DSSP file (Angstrom, degrees, kcal/mol; ACC not computed):
  #  RESIDUE AA STRUCTURE BP1 BP2  ACC     N-H-->O    O-->H-N    N-H-->O    O-->H-N    TCO  KAPPA ALPHA  PHI   PSI    X-CA   Y-CA   Z-CA
    1    1 A M              0   0    0      0, 0.0     2,-0.1     0, 0.0     0, 0.0   0.000 360.0 360.0 360.0 130.0   40.8   91.9   41.8
    2    2 A D     >  -     0   0    0      1,-0.1     4,-1.6     4,-0.0     5,-0.1  -0.281 360.0-103.0 -87.2 176.1   41.7   89.4   44.4
    3    3 A F  H  > S+     0   0    0      1,-0.2     4,-2.3     2,-0.2     5,-0.2   0.824 118.1  58.3 -70.3 -34.5   43.7   89.8   47.6
    4    4 A Y  H  > S+     0   0    0      1,-0.2     4,-2.1     2,-0.2    -1,-0.2   0.890 106.7  48.6 -63.5 -40.9   46.8   88.1   46.1
    5    5 A T  H  > S+     0   0    0      2,-0.2     4,-2.6     1,-0.2    -1,-0.2   0.898 109.4  52.4 -68.9 -38.0   46.9   90.7   43.2
    6    6 A L  H  X S+     0   0    0     -4,-1.6     4,-2.0     1,-0.2    -2,-0.2   0.920 110.0  48.1 -64.7 -40.3   46.6   93.6   45.6
    7    7 A I  H  X S+     0   0    0     -4,-2.3     4,-2.5     2,-0.2     5,-0.2   0.884 110.7  52.4 -63.2 -39.9   49.5   92.3   47.7
    8    8 A F  H  X S+     0   0    0     -4,-2.1     4,-2.5     1,-0.2    -2,-0.2   0.945 110.7  46.8 -63.5 -45.6   51.5   91.8   44.5
    9    9 A Y  H  X S+     0   0    0     -4,-2.6     4,-2.1     2,-0.2    -1,-0.2   0.826 109.9  54.3 -66.1 -31.1   50.8   95.4   43.5
   10   10 A F  H  X S+     0   0    0     -4,-2.0     4,-2.5    -5,-0.2    -2,-0.2   0.951 111.4  43.1 -65.7 -49.6   51.7   96.7   46.9
   11   11 A F  H  X S+     0   0    0     -4,-2.5     4,-2.6     2,-0.2     5,-0.2   0.892 114.7  52.1 -66.2 -36.2   55.1   95.0   46.9
   12   12 A A  H  X S+     0   0    0     -4,-2.5     4,-2.4    -5,-0.2    -1,-0.2   0.927 112.5  43.3 -62.4 -45.3   55.7   96.2   43.3
   13   13 A V  H  X S+     0   0    0     -4,-2.1     4,-2.5     2,-0.2     5,-0.3   0.883 113.9  52.4 -70.8 -38.4   54.9   99.8   44.0
   14   14 A L  H  X S+     0   0    0     -4,-2.5     4,-2.3     2,-0.2     5,-0.2   0.925 112.3  46.3 -59.9 -45.5   57.0   99.6   47.3
   15   15 A T  H  X S+     0   0    0     -4,-2.6     4,-2.3    -5,-0.2    -2,-0.2   0.940 116.1  42.9 -66.8 -44.0   59.9   98.3   45.4
   16   16 A L  H  X S+     0   0    0     -4,-2.4     4,-2.0    -5,-0.2    -2,-0.2   0.881 115.0  48.4 -68.4 -36.4   59.8  100.7   42.6
   17   17 A A  H  X S+     0   0    0     -4,-2.5     4,-1.9    -5,-0.2    -2,-0.2   0.940 115.0  45.3 -67.3 -46.3   59.1  103.8   44.8
   18   18 A A  H  X S+     0   0    0     -4,-2.3     4,-2.1    -5,-0.3    -2,-0.2   0.905 113.1  51.0 -63.5 -42.0   62.0  102.8   47.2
   19   19 A A  H  X S+     0   0    0     -4,-2.3     4,-2.5    -5,-0.2    -1,-0.2   0.882 108.1  51.8 -63.5 -38.5   64.3  102.1   44.3
   20   20 A S  H  X S+     0   0    0     -4,-2.0     4,-2.9     1,-0.2    -1,-0.2   0.880 108.4  51.8 -68.7 -36.0   63.5  105.5   42.7
   21   21 A V  H  X S+     0   0    0     -4,-1.9     4,-1.3     2,-0.2    -1,-0.2   0.885 110.2  50.1 -60.7 -41.0   64.3  107.2   46.0
   22   22 A V  H  < S+     0   0    0     -4,-2.1    -2,-0.2     2,-0.2    -1,-0.2   0.926 117.7  37.8 -64.6 -43.1   67.6  105.4   46.1
   23   23 A V  H  < S+     0   0    0     -4,-2.5    -2,-0.2     1,-0.2    -1,-0.2   0.929 127.1  31.6 -76.7 -42.9   68.5  106.3   42.6
   24   24 A F  H  < S+     0   0    0     -4,-2.9    -1,-0.2    -5,-0.2    -2,-0.2   0.419  91.2 117.5 -98.6   2.2   67.2  109.9   42.4
   25   25 A G     <  -     0   0    0     -4,-1.3    -4,-0.0    -5,-0.2     3,-0.0  -0.385  49.3-158.9 -72.5 149.3   67.7  110.9   46.1
   26   26 A K  S    S+     0   0    0     -2,-0.1     2,-0.6     1,-0.1    -1,-0.1   0.584  75.5  74.3-100.3 -17.0   70.0  113.7   46.9
   27   27 A N     >  -     0   0    0      1,-0.1     4,-2.0    55,-0.0     5,-0.2  -0.872  66.6-155.7 -98.0 123.5   70.5  112.6   50.5
   28   28 A V  H  > S+     0   0    0     -2,-0.6     4,-1.8    52,-0.3    -1,-0.1   0.839  93.5  52.8 -70.5 -34.5   72.8  109.6   51.0
   29   29 A V  H  > S+     0   0    0      2,-0.2     4,-2.1     1,-0.2    -1,-0.2   0.915 110.7  46.0 -68.1 -45.1   71.2  108.6   54.4
   30   30 A R  H  > S+     0   0    0      1,-0.2     4,-2.2     2,-0.2    -2,-0.2   0.898 111.4  53.6 -63.6 -39.2   67.7  108.7   53.0
   31   31 A S  H  X S+     0   0    0     -4,-2.0     4,-1.6     2,-0.2    -1,-0.2   0.893 107.4  50.7 -61.0 -41.2   68.8  106.7   50.0
   32   32 A A  H  X S+     0   0    0     -4,-1.8     4,-1.1     1,-0.2    -2,-0.2   0.939 113.1  44.8 -62.5 -47.4   70.4  104.0   52.3
   33   33 A F  H  X S+     0   0    0     -4,-2.1     4,-0.9     1,-0.2    -1,-0.2   0.798 109.8  55.3 -71.2 -29.2   67.1  103.7   54.3
   34   34 A A  H  X S+     0   0    0     -4,-2.2     4,-1.9     1,-0.2     3,-0.3   0.828  99.4  61.5 -68.4 -31.8   65.1  103.6   51.1
   35   35 A L  H  X S+     0   0    0     -4,-1.6     4,-2.7     1,-0.2    -2,-0.2   0.860  96.7  60.6 -63.3 -34.3   67.2  100.7   50.0
   36   36 A L  H  X S+     0   0    0     -4,-1.1     4,-1.7     1,-0.2    -1,-0.2   0.907 106.6  44.6 -57.4 -41.3   65.9   98.8   53.0
   37   37 A F  H  X S+     0   0    0     -4,-0.9     4,-2.3    -3,-0.3    -1,-0.2   0.842 111.3  53.7 -72.5 -33.7   62.3   99.2   51.7
   38   38 A A  H  X S+     0   0    0     -4,-1.9     4,-2.0     2,-0.2    -2,-0.2   0.923 110.5  46.3 -66.8 -44.0   63.4   98.2   48.2
   39   39 A F  H  X S+     0   0    0     -4,-2.7     4,-2.3     2,-0.2    -2,-0.2   0.888 113.1  49.0 -63.7 -40.3   65.0   95.0   49.6
   40   40 A I  H  X S+     0   0    0     -4,-1.7     4,-2.3    -5,-0.2    -2,-0.2   0.875 109.8  53.2 -67.4 -39.2   61.9   94.2   51.7
   41   41 A G  H  X S+     0   0    0     -4,-2.3     4,-1.7     2,-0.2    -2,-0.2   0.908 110.0  46.8 -64.7 -41.2   59.7   94.7   48.6
   42   42 A V  H  X S+     0   0    0     -4,-2.0     4,-2.3     2,-0.2    -2,-0.2   0.903 110.0  53.1 -67.3 -40.4   61.8   92.3   46.6
   43   43 A A  H  X S+     0   0    0     -4,-2.3     4,-2.0     1,-0.2    -2,-0.2   0.894 108.3  51.4 -60.7 -37.5   61.7   89.8   49.4
   44   44 A G  H  X S+     0   0    0     -4,-2.3     4,-1.9     2,-0.2    -1,-0.2   0.848 107.3  52.4 -67.2 -34.0   57.9   90.1   49.4
   45   45 A L  H  X S+     0   0    0     -4,-1.7     4,-1.4     2,-0.2    -2,-0.2   0.930 107.9  52.5 -64.4 -44.6   57.8   89.5   45.6
   46   46 A Y  H  <>S+     0   0    0     -4,-2.3     5,-2.4     1,-0.2     3,-0.3   0.898 107.0  51.9 -60.5 -39.0   59.8   86.3   46.2
   47   47 A V  H ><5S+     0   0    0     -4,-2.0     3,-1.6     1,-0.2    -1,-0.2   0.911 107.3  52.0 -62.2 -39.8   57.4   85.1   48.8
   48   48 A L  H 3<5S+     0   0    0     -4,-1.9    -1,-0.2     1,-0.3    -2,-0.2   0.792 106.9  55.0 -64.7 -24.8   54.5   85.7   46.3
   49   49 A L  T 3<5S-     0   0    0     -4,-1.4    -1,-0.3    -3,-0.3    -2,-0.2   0.345 118.2-115.1 -90.7   8.6   56.5   83.5   43.8
   50   50 A Y  T < 5S+     0   0    0     -3,-1.6     2,-0.5     1,-0.1    -3,-0.2   0.804  77.4 131.2  61.8  33.0   56.7   80.7   46.4
   51   51 A A     >< +     0   0    0     -5,-2.4     4,-2.2     1,-0.2     5,-0.2  -0.619  20.4 160.1-110.3  70.3   60.4   81.1   46.6
   52   52 A D  H  >  +     0   0    0     -2,-0.5     4,-2.5     1,-0.2     5,-0.2   0.825  68.7  54.3 -65.4 -33.8   60.7   81.2   50.3
   53   53 A F  H  > S+     0   0    0      2,-0.2     4,-2.5     1,-0.2    -1,-0.2   0.915 110.0  46.9 -65.2 -41.4   64.4   80.3   50.5
   54   54 A I  H  > S+     0   0    0      2,-0.2     4,-2.2     1,-0.2    -2,-0.2   0.873 112.3  51.1 -69.0 -34.9   65.3   83.2   48.1
   55   55 A A  H  X S+     0   0    0     -4,-2.2     4,-2.3     2,-0.2    -2,-0.2   0.931 111.8  47.3 -68.3 -41.3   63.1   85.6   50.2
   56   56 A L  H  X S+     0   0    0     -4,-2.5     4,-2.7     1,-0.2     5,-0.2   0.913 113.1  47.9 -62.8 -42.9   64.8   84.4   53.4
   57   57 A A  H  X>S+     0   0    0     -4,-2.5     4,-2.7     2,-0.2     5,-0.7   0.874 109.6  54.5 -66.5 -35.8   68.3   84.8   51.8
   58   58 A Q  I  X>S+     0   0    0     -4,-2.2     5,-1.6    -5,-0.2     4,-1.3   0.951 113.4  41.2 -62.3 -47.3   67.3   88.2   50.5
   59   59 A V  I  <>S+     0   0    0     -4,-2.3     5,-2.1     3,-0.2    -2,-0.2   0.935 120.6  42.5 -66.9 -44.9   66.3   89.4   54.0
   60   60 A L  I  <5S+     0   0    0     -4,-2.7    -2,-0.2     3,-0.2    -3,-0.2   0.922 125.2  30.8 -69.6 -45.3   69.2   87.8   55.8
   61   61 A I  I  X>S+     0   0    0     -4,-2.7     5,-2.4    -5,-0.2     4,-1.2   0.968 130.3  29.2 -80.2 -56.2   72.0   88.7   53.3
   62   62 A Y  I  <XS+     0   0    0     -4,-1.3     5,-3.1    -5,-0.7     6,-0.3   0.977 131.8  30.9 -76.7 -54.5   71.0   92.0   51.8
   63   63 A V  I  4<S+     0   0    0     -5,-1.6     5,-0.5     1,-0.2    -3,-0.2   0.947 129.1  38.6 -70.9 -44.5   68.9   93.6   54.6
   64   64 A G  I  4<S+     0   0    0     -5,-2.1    -3,-0.2    -6,-0.2    -1,-0.2   0.773 133.5  15.1 -79.5 -22.5   70.9   92.0   57.5
   65   65 A G  I  X5S+     0   0    0     -4,-1.2     4,-2.0    -6,-0.2    -3,-0.2   0.804 127.2  36.0-116.0 -62.5   74.3   92.2   56.1
   66   66 A I  I  ><S+     0   0    0     -5,-2.4     4,-2.0     2,-0.2    -3,-0.2   0.914 118.3  47.4 -68.1 -44.7   74.9   94.5   53.1
   67   67 A L  H  ><S+     0   0    0     -5,-3.1     4,-2.6     2,-0.2    -1,-0.2   0.893 112.6  50.2 -68.3 -38.8   72.5   97.2   54.1
   68   68 A V  H  > S+     0   0    0     -5,-0.5     4,-2.5    -6,-0.3    -1,-0.2   0.906 110.8  50.2 -64.1 -38.0   73.8   97.3   57.7
   69   69 A L  H  X S+     0   0    0     -4,-2.0     4,-2.1     2,-0.2    -2,-0.2   0.883 111.1  47.9 -68.5 -35.7   77.3   97.5   56.3
   70   70 A I  H  X S+     0   0    0     -4,-2.0     4,-2.2     2,-0.2    -2,-0.2   0.921 112.1  50.1 -69.5 -42.6   76.3  100.4   54.0
   71   71 A V  H  X S+     0   0    0     -4,-2.6     4,-2.8     1,-0.2    -2,-0.2   0.900 112.0  47.7 -66.8 -38.8   74.6  102.3   56.9
   72   72 A F  H  X S+     0   0    0     -4,-2.5     4,-2.3     2,-0.2    -1,-0.2   0.906 110.2  53.0 -68.9 -35.7   77.7  101.9   59.1
   73   73 A G  H  X S+     0   0    0     -4,-2.1     4,-0.6    -5,-0.2    -2,-0.2   0.892 112.1  44.7 -59.1 -40.2   79.8  103.1   56.3
   74   74 A I  H >< S+     0   0    0     -4,-2.2     3,-0.7     1,-0.2    -2,-0.2   0.932 115.7  46.8 -71.0 -45.4   77.7  106.2   55.9
   75   75 A M  H 3< S+     0   0    0     -4,-2.8    -2,-0.2     1,-0.2    -1,-0.2   0.823 111.9  48.9 -69.9 -28.1   77.5  106.9   59.6
   76   76 A L  H 3< S+     0   0    0     -4,-2.3     2,-0.4    -5,-0.2    -1,-0.2   0.546  92.8  93.5 -85.4  -8.2   81.1  106.4   60.3
   77   77 A T  S X< S-     0   0    0     -3,-0.7     3,-0.6    -4,-0.6     2,-0.1  -0.700  79.6-122.6 -86.1 137.2   82.1  108.7   57.4
   78   78 A T  T 3  S+     0   0    0     -2,-0.4    -2,-0.1     1,-0.2    -1,-0.0  -0.438  85.5  11.8 -75.8 151.0   82.7  112.3   58.4
   79   79 A S  T 3  S+     0   0    0     -2,-0.1    -1,-0.2     1,-0.1    -2,-0.0   0.854  74.9 143.7  48.8  49.9   80.7  115.1   56.7
   80   80 A V    X   +     0   0    0     -3,-0.6     3,-1.0    -6,-0.2   -52,-0.3   0.800  64.8  58.8 -77.5 -32.0   78.2  112.8   55.1
   81   81 A I  T 3  S+     0   0    0      1,-0.3    -1,-0.2   -54,-0.1   -53,-0.1   0.816 105.3  47.1 -69.0 -34.1   75.4  115.2   55.6
   82   82 A D  T 3  S+     0   0    0      2,-0.1     2,-0.4   -55,-0.0    -1,-0.3  -0.030  76.7 138.5-102.4  31.9   76.9  118.1   53.6
   83   83 A V    <   -     0   0    0     -3,-1.0     2,-0.7     1,-0.0   -55,-0.1  -0.645  49.8-135.8 -79.3 129.3   78.0  116.2   50.6
   84   84 A N        -     0   0    0     -2,-0.4     2,-0.5     3,-0.0    -2,-0.1  -0.777  15.8-154.1 -81.8 117.4   77.4  118.1   47.4
   85   85 A I        -     0   0    0     -2,-0.7     2,-0.1   -59,-0.1   -59,-0.0  -0.834  22.7-114.7 -94.6 129.1   75.9  115.9   44.8
   86   86 A R        -     0   0    0     -2,-0.5    -1,-0.0     1,-0.2     0, 0.0  -0.348  26.0-168.4 -62.3 131.8   76.6  116.9   41.2
   87   87 A E        +     0   0    0     -2,-0.1     2,-0.3     2,-0.1    -1,-0.2   0.747  62.1  79.4 -97.7 -24.6   73.4  117.8   39.5
   88   88 A N  S    S-     0   0    0      1,-0.0     2,-0.5     2,-0.0    -2,-0.0  -0.663  75.4-136.0 -86.5 141.2   74.6  118.0   35.9
   89   89 A V        -     0   0    0     -2,-0.3     3,-0.5     1,-0.1    -2,-0.1  -0.819  12.2-164.7 -98.7 126.7   75.0  114.9   34.1
   90   90 A L  S    S+     0   0    0     -2,-0.5     3,-0.2     1,-0.2     2,-0.2   0.889  86.2  27.7 -80.8 -39.1   78.1  114.4   32.0
   91   91 A N  S  > S+     0   0    0      1,-0.2     4,-1.3     2,-0.1    -1,-0.2  -0.419  72.6 135.0-122.3  58.3   77.2  111.4   29.9
   92   92 A A  H  >  +     0   0    0     -3,-0.5     4,-2.5    -2,-0.2     5,-0.2   0.882  68.6  57.9 -75.8 -36.9   73.4  111.6   29.7
   93   93 A F  H  > S+     0   0    0      1,-0.2     4,-2.0     2,-0.2    -1,-0.2   0.937 109.7  41.2 -65.4 -50.9   73.2  110.9   26.0
   94   94 A P  H  > S+     0   0    0      0, 0.0     4,-2.5     0, 0.0    -1,-0.2   0.852 114.8  54.1 -60.8 -34.8   75.0  107.5   26.0
   95   95 A G  H  X S+     0   0    0     -4,-1.3     4,-2.6     2,-0.2    -2,-0.2   0.914 109.3  47.0 -64.3 -42.3   73.2  106.6   29.2
   96   96 A V  H  X S+     0   0    0     -4,-2.5     4,-2.4     2,-0.2    -1,-0.2   0.895 112.4  50.9 -65.1 -39.5   69.8  107.3   27.5
   97   97 A I  H  X S+     0   0    0     -4,-2.0     4,-2.1     2,-0.2    -2,-0.2   0.934 113.1  44.0 -66.8 -46.6   70.9  105.3   24.4
   98   98 A L  H  X S+     0   0    0     -4,-2.5     4,-2.4     2,-0.2    -2,-0.2   0.894 114.1  49.9 -67.6 -37.1   71.9  102.3   26.5
   99   99 A A  H  X S+     0   0    0     -4,-2.6     4,-3.0    -5,-0.2    -2,-0.2   0.899 111.5  49.0 -63.0 -41.1   68.8  102.5   28.7
  100  100 A S  H  X S+     0   0    0     -4,-2.4     4,-2.7     2,-0.2    -2,-0.2   0.870 111.2  49.3 -68.6 -37.6   66.6  102.7   25.6
  101  101 A A  H  X S+     0   0    0     -4,-2.1     4,-2.0     2,-0.2    -2,-0.2   0.908 112.9  47.4 -64.7 -43.0   68.3   99.7   24.0
  102  102 A A  H  X S+     0   0    0     -4,-2.4     4,-2.6     2,-0.2    -2,-0.2   0.958 114.4  47.1 -66.9 -49.1   68.0   97.6   27.3
  103  103 A A  H  X S+     0   0    0     -4,-3.0     4,-3.0     1,-0.2     5,-0.2   0.931 111.7  49.8 -57.5 -44.7   64.3   98.6   27.6
  104  104 A G  H  X S+     0   0    0     -4,-2.7     4,-2.2     1,-0.2    -1,-0.2   0.858 111.3  49.9 -62.1 -35.5   63.6   97.8   23.9
  105  105 A T  H  X S+     0   0    0     -4,-2.0     4,-2.5     2,-0.2    -1,-0.2   0.918 113.0  46.3 -67.2 -43.8   65.3   94.4   24.4
  106  106 A L  H  X S+     0   0    0     -4,-2.6     4,-2.6     2,-0.2    -2,-0.2   0.944 114.0  47.6 -66.5 -46.1   63.2   93.6   27.5
  107  107 A I  H  X S+     0   0    0     -4,-3.0     4,-2.6     1,-0.2    -1,-0.2   0.907 112.5  49.5 -59.4 -42.6   60.0   94.7   25.8
  108  108 A G  H  X S+     0   0    0     -4,-2.2     4,-1.9    -5,-0.2    -1,-0.2   0.911 111.3  48.5 -62.3 -43.2   60.7   92.8   22.7
  109  109 A A  H  X S+     0   0    0     -4,-2.5     4,-0.9     1,-0.2    -2,-0.2   0.909 113.7  47.8 -61.7 -42.4   61.5   89.6   24.8
  110  110 A I  H  < S+     0   0    0     -4,-2.6     3,-0.3     1,-0.2    -2,-0.2   0.907 114.6  44.8 -67.8 -39.8   58.3   90.1   26.8
  111  111 A T  H  < S+     0   0    0     -4,-2.6    -1,-0.2     1,-0.2    -2,-0.2   0.783 114.0  47.8 -77.8 -24.2   56.1   90.6   23.8
  112  112 A S  H  < S+     0   0    0     -4,-1.9     2,-0.2    -5,-0.2    -1,-0.2   0.554  90.0  99.8 -91.5  -8.7   57.5   87.8   21.7
  113  113 A T  S  < S-     0   0    0     -4,-0.9     2,-0.9    -3,-0.3    -4,-0.0  -0.571  72.2-133.8 -77.1 138.2   57.4   85.1   24.5
  114  114 A E        -     0   0    0     -2,-0.2     2,-0.3     2,-0.0    -2,-0.1  -0.841  26.2-149.7 -91.1 101.0   54.5   82.7   24.4
  115  115 A W        -     0   0    0     -2,-0.9     2,-0.3    -5,-0.1    -5,-0.0  -0.552   6.7-154.3 -79.8 133.5   53.3   82.7   28.0
  116  116 A R        -     0   0    0     -2,-0.3     2,-0.6     2,-0.0    -1,-0.0  -0.782   3.8-146.3-105.2 150.1   51.7   79.6   29.3
  117  117 A K        -     0   0    0     -2,-0.3     2,-0.6     0, 0.0    -2,-0.0  -0.956   8.5-147.6-116.2 117.4   49.2   79.6   32.1
  118  118 A V    >   -     0   0    0     -2,-0.6     3,-0.5     1,-0.2    -2,-0.0  -0.747  11.9-171.5 -86.9 119.4   49.3   76.5   34.4
  119  119 A L  T 3  S+     0   0    0     -2,-0.6    -1,-0.2     1,-0.2     2,-0.1   0.854  78.8  37.3 -81.3 -37.9   45.8   75.8   35.6
  120  120 A N  T 3  S+     0   0    0      2,-0.1     2,-0.3     0, 0.0    -1,-0.2  -0.321  77.4 156.0-110.8  47.7   46.4   73.2   38.2
  121  121 A Y    <   -     0   0    0     -3,-0.5    -3,-0.0    -2,-0.1     0, 0.0  -0.579  23.8-165.6 -83.5 138.3   49.6   74.3   39.7
  122  122 A V        -     0   0    0     -2,-0.3     3,-0.1     0, 0.0    -2,-0.1  -0.971  19.0-134.8-119.1 109.8   50.3   73.1   43.2
  123  123 A P        -     0   0    0      0, 0.0   -73,-0.1     0, 0.0     0, 0.0  -0.333  31.5 -95.2 -69.7 152.3   53.1   75.1   44.9
  124  124 A P        -     0   0    0      0, 0.0     3,-0.2     0, 0.0     0, 0.0  -0.273  26.1-139.1 -61.5 151.5   55.7   73.2   46.8
  125  125 A E  S    S+     0   0    0      1,-0.2     2,-0.4    -3,-0.1   -75,-0.0   0.918  84.7   9.0 -77.5 -46.7   55.1   72.9   50.5
  126  126 A K     >  +     0   0    0      1,-0.1     4,-0.9     2,-0.1    -1,-0.2  -0.835  55.7 164.3-145.5  96.9   58.7   73.4   51.9
  127  127 A T  H  > S+     0   0    0     -2,-0.4     4,-2.6    -3,-0.2     5,-0.2   0.787  76.0  63.7 -87.0 -24.5   61.5   74.5   49.6
  128  128 A I  H  > S+     0   0    0      1,-0.2     4,-2.4     2,-0.2     5,-0.2   0.887 103.4  47.9 -66.2 -40.9   63.9   75.5   52.4
  129  129 A E  H  > S+     0   0    0      2,-0.2     4,-2.4     1,-0.2    -1,-0.2   0.912 113.5  47.5 -67.2 -41.1   64.1   71.9   53.8
  130  130 A D  H  X S+     0   0    0     -4,-0.9     4,-2.5     2,-0.2    -2,-0.2   0.928 113.4  47.0 -66.9 -44.3   64.7   70.5   50.3
  131  131 A I  H  X S+     0   0    0     -4,-2.6     4,-2.6     2,-0.2    -1,-0.2   0.913 112.7  49.6 -64.0 -42.2   67.4   73.0   49.4
  132  132 A G  H  X S+     0   0    0     -4,-2.4     4,-1.8    -5,-0.2    -2,-0.2   0.929 111.5  50.0 -63.3 -42.4   69.2   72.5   52.8
  133  133 A R  H  X S+     0   0    0     -4,-2.4     4,-0.8     1,-0.2     5,-0.4   0.928 112.3  46.4 -60.4 -45.5   69.1   68.7   52.3
  134  134 A E  H  <>S+     0   0    0     -4,-2.5     5,-2.9     1,-0.2     3,-0.5   0.889 111.2  51.7 -66.8 -38.9   70.6   69.0   48.9
  135  135 A L  H  <5S+     0   0    0     -4,-2.6     8,-0.2     1,-0.2    -1,-0.2   0.832 116.1  41.0 -65.0 -30.8   73.3   71.5   50.0
  136  136 A L  H  <5S+     0   0    0     -4,-1.8    -1,-0.2    -5,-0.2    -2,-0.2   0.498 128.5  25.8 -96.3  -5.4   74.4   69.3   52.8
  137  137 A T  T ><5S+     0   0    0     -4,-0.8     3,-0.7    -3,-0.5     4,-0.2   0.631 131.7  19.0-119.4 -72.6   74.2   65.9   51.0
  138  138 A R  T 3 5S+     0   0    0     -5,-0.4     3,-0.3     1,-0.2    -3,-0.2   0.883 133.4  35.6 -71.4 -39.8   74.6   66.1   47.1
  139  139 A F  T 3><S+     0   0    0     -5,-2.9     4,-1.5     1,-0.2    -1,-0.2  -0.086  77.3 118.8-106.4  32.3   76.3   69.5   46.8
  140  140 A V  H <> S+     0   0    0     -3,-0.7     4,-2.3     1,-0.2     5,-0.2   0.877  72.8  54.4 -70.2 -36.4   78.4   69.6   50.0
  141  141 A L  H  > S+     0   0    0     -3,-0.3     4,-2.3     2,-0.2    -1,-0.2   0.946 111.1  42.6 -66.4 -46.6   81.7   69.9   48.1
  142  142 A P  H  > S+     0   0    0      0, 0.0     4,-2.0     0, 0.0    -1,-0.2   0.832 113.9  54.2 -68.9 -27.8   80.8   73.0   46.1
  143  143 A F  H  X S+     0   0    0     -4,-1.5     4,-1.8    -8,-0.2    -2,-0.2   0.913 111.8  44.6 -67.1 -44.1   79.2   74.4   49.3
  144  144 A E  H  X S+     0   0    0     -4,-2.3     4,-2.2     2,-0.2     5,-0.2   0.861 111.1  52.2 -63.8 -40.4   82.5   73.9   51.2
  145  145 A V  H  X S+     0   0    0     -4,-2.3     4,-2.5     2,-0.2    -2,-0.2   0.900 108.9  50.8 -65.5 -40.1   84.6   75.3   48.5
  146  146 A A  H  X S+     0   0    0     -4,-2.0     4,-2.2     1,-0.2    -2,-0.2   0.905 111.2  49.0 -62.9 -41.4   82.4   78.4   48.3
  147  147 A S  H  X S+     0   0    0     -4,-1.8     4,-1.9     2,-0.2    -2,-0.2   0.891 111.3  47.9 -70.2 -35.5   82.8   78.9   52.1
  148  148 A V  H  X S+     0   0    0     -4,-2.2     4,-2.4     2,-0.2    -2,-0.2   0.892 110.7  53.0 -68.3 -38.2   86.5   78.5   52.0
  149  149 A L  H  X S+     0   0    0     -4,-2.5     4,-2.1     2,-0.2    -2,-0.2   0.897 110.0  47.9 -62.5 -39.5   86.8   80.9   49.1
  150  150 A L  H  X S+     0   0    0     -4,-2.2     4,-2.2     2,-0.2    -1,-0.2   0.876 110.5  52.1 -67.3 -36.8   84.8   83.5   51.1
  151  151 A L  H  X S+     0   0    0     -4,-1.9     4,-2.3     2,-0.2    -2,-0.2   0.900 109.6  48.2 -63.5 -41.6   87.0   82.9   54.1
  152  152 A V  H  X S+     0   0    0     -4,-2.4     4,-2.7     2,-0.2    -2,-0.2   0.882 111.4  51.4 -64.8 -38.0   90.1   83.5   52.0
  153  153 A A  H  X S+     0   0    0     -4,-2.1     4,-2.3     2,-0.2    -2,-0.2   0.899 110.4  48.2 -65.3 -39.6   88.6   86.7   50.6
  154  154 A I  H  X S+     0   0    0     -4,-2.2     4,-1.9     2,-0.2    -2,-0.2   0.926 113.3  47.4 -69.5 -40.4   87.8   88.0   54.1
  155  155 A I  H  X S+     0   0    0     -4,-2.3     4,-2.5     1,-0.2     5,-0.2   0.939 112.1  50.5 -65.4 -41.8   91.3   87.2   55.3
  156  156 A G  H  X S+     0   0    0     -4,-2.7     4,-2.1     1,-0.2    -2,-0.2   0.880 109.8  49.8 -63.5 -36.7   92.8   88.9   52.2
  157  157 A A  H  X S+     0   0    0     -4,-2.3     4,-1.8     2,-0.2    -1,-0.2   0.837 110.8  49.7 -67.6 -33.3   90.7   92.0   52.7
  158  158 A A  H  X S+     0   0    0     -4,-1.9     4,-2.4     2,-0.2    -2,-0.2   0.904 111.0  49.1 -73.0 -39.7   91.7   92.2   56.3
  159  159 A M  H  X S+     0   0    0     -4,-2.5     4,-2.3     1,-0.2    -2,-0.2   0.874 112.3  48.5 -69.9 -36.3   95.4   91.8   55.4
  160  160 A I  H  X S+     0   0    0     -4,-2.1     4,-2.2    -5,-0.2    -1,-0.2   0.903 111.5  50.5 -65.5 -39.4   95.1   94.6   52.7
  161  161 A A  H  X S+     0   0    0     -4,-1.8     4,-1.6     1,-0.2    -2,-0.2   0.921 111.7  46.7 -66.6 -42.7   93.3   96.9   55.1
  162  162 A R  H  X S+     0   0    0     -4,-2.4     4,-1.4     1,-0.2    -1,-0.2   0.916 111.1  51.7 -67.0 -40.6   96.0   96.4   57.8
  163  163 A R  H  X S+     0   0    0     -4,-2.3     4,-0.9     1,-0.2    -2,-0.2   0.886 110.9  47.6 -66.6 -36.0   98.8   96.9   55.3
  164  164 A E  H  < S+     0   0    0     -4,-2.2    -1,-0.2     1,-0.2    -2,-0.2   0.793 108.8  55.9 -67.9 -29.6   97.3  100.2   54.0
  165  165 A K  H  < S+     0   0    0     -4,-1.6    -1,-0.2     1,-0.2    -2,-0.2   0.847 102.8  54.3 -74.7 -32.3   96.8  101.4   57.6
  166  166 A R  H  <        0   0    0     -4,-1.4    -1,-0.2     1,-0.2    -2,-0.2   0.810 360.0 360.0 -70.1 -30.1  100.5  101.0   58.5
  167  167 A I     <        0   0    0     -4,-0.9    -1,-0.2    -3,-0.0    -2,-0.1   0.525 360.0 360.0 -71.3 360.0  101.7  103.2   55.6
């Protein structure tokens, strides 16, 4: 087993273990911090796939933005530590059926796919530069439309929050 495979297994185990703590954890604060390790594990897997732009976006957006927002929301909420999490599951049977169907579909797709192995694959040197160049030259209009749409969504959320605060 080479070093690359060991690194892959490390990030895979890190991601799965942290995600299981997020899903099955009883403490909300521990689950939020386990989400940090799950996001970092996914970013590491992206790096191993030579998708450096997606790995950087994963760290900047999810770890730097969304996770910080979740942690602030947890910390600013009163009585987060003493929250009673329901232990009995109301709809376990439909959940098990849906999860089994999804797992069966994935296993069927994986086993029926004819996997090719590229012997002389040369990974790209710099994907971030190429993506940045394309975003700011050929795809500048959709990029600007998306940024204006996000700005309108932020302004709308702020207006709704202010309106609810006055009532």
